[in-house]
C-alpha positions, 0 to 999 in steps of 0.5 A: 868674417864668412864661413868658407863652405866646402867643395863636395863631390858626389859620387852615385846620383841615385836617391841618397846622392842626388838628395844630397845634392838638392839639399846642399843646393837649397841649404847653401851647404857648399862652395860648388858640387860636382857629381859622377855617375858610372851610369851614363843613363842615369847621367842622362837622367841628371842632365835632363832633370836639370840637377843642380850639379857640374856633372863630369865624366872622369871619376878622378876628375870629379873628386880632385878639388873636392874638400868632402867626397861622398860615396852614395854608391851599394857597400859592395862597390865602394872599395873599387870606387875609392881605389879609382879615386884615391890618388885623385884625392887633395891633402887634407880631403875627407871621405864619407860614405851613406853606406847602410853597413859600417864595419864592412867599409870601414874594412875595405876602405881604410887600407886605401886611401893615405895617411893625409885623407880622412875617412868619416863613415856615415849612414843618413837613416832616410830613403825610399823605396825608388831610385834613380836622379828623379827620386832625390829631393832636398829635404829627405834628410830633414828631421832624420838621423844622420849617423856617424862612426866615431873613431879617435884619429877623426874627431876633427873631420867628424865634427866637419862632416857632422855640421855639413850634414846639420846644415841639411837638416839631419840630426847627427848622432856619433856610434861605434862600428859594431853597435850601428850594424846590430841596431840596422840589422834589426830596424832595417836590414831584418824588416827587408828581409822578412819583406822580401820573403813574404812577397817571394812566398806570395809570388809562388802560389798557384797562379789563381790564388796569386792572382788574388793576392795581388787583387785583394792586397790589403795594406798590410801587405802592401806595405811589405810589397812597397818595401821589397820593392827597394833597390836589389843590388843595394839590399844584395851588398847590405846581407852580404856586409852585414850578414854577422849581425843579420844572422843573429837577429834572424836567429832571434827572430826565428826563435820568437817565431817558433813561440808564436806558431807553438802558441797559435798551434796550441790556442794560447791566446793570452800569449798573443794577446801580450805579444800584440799589446807589447809591440803596439806600445813599442810602436806608439813610442817610435811615433812620439819619437818622431814628433819629439824630433819635429 
């Protein structure tokens, strides 16, 4: 017997939302794909690109027939979006999200949905610094982790979402929300905060010096500018909604930075060399894990 494919709705047609649509189409993961975005400019771009989705201009209509609804919007507006669609979700539908914070999203969304709707929080660890429908592509999730938050009452819906994500090429891992937020605070949120700060510092330099910083940018600084060019609204919402974990990691980083500052000031080359050796090994381990997944 042929497996019945789900009908899906994607709310938000940026990088992640449009990539879900492209991947679902390429890998034949959905019977029907419906999309919605509150920005008319984004909708026009999606139409001009020929995004393989049925676009509707009413968010309630977009989700009304969907078995799975993806919230691919900034975490700061997810509660408002769910308020708009809650009464239109059909009984048995599964709601999931793609946000970079999980505890805040669970707290915001859970009280807004009825008992016959399952919410499976999710987060694909995939992306680029680009945004909008034109930035999406079908293989964005291939060999990348898609983290799901496991909860006792949503075991079966979680397995449904896991299977769908795997069809898009993702590697699914289930974990606790608080653990997710701590992991992401150090692996993603803090690096972005540092990148925003360094690029901001460069922009505050005297004009001649700033111009030469831009002109003579080496690969290290260019990497920071790439990270710092990510969607400002999304990152504002991330830091406001994962503040506890980010502040904890920021405190630890600040202490380590002070330790290095003292080492440089006192000419402690051995301390610097040991740190650089240790972090190089970590980098090699990360590369090895990446190859192991392929």
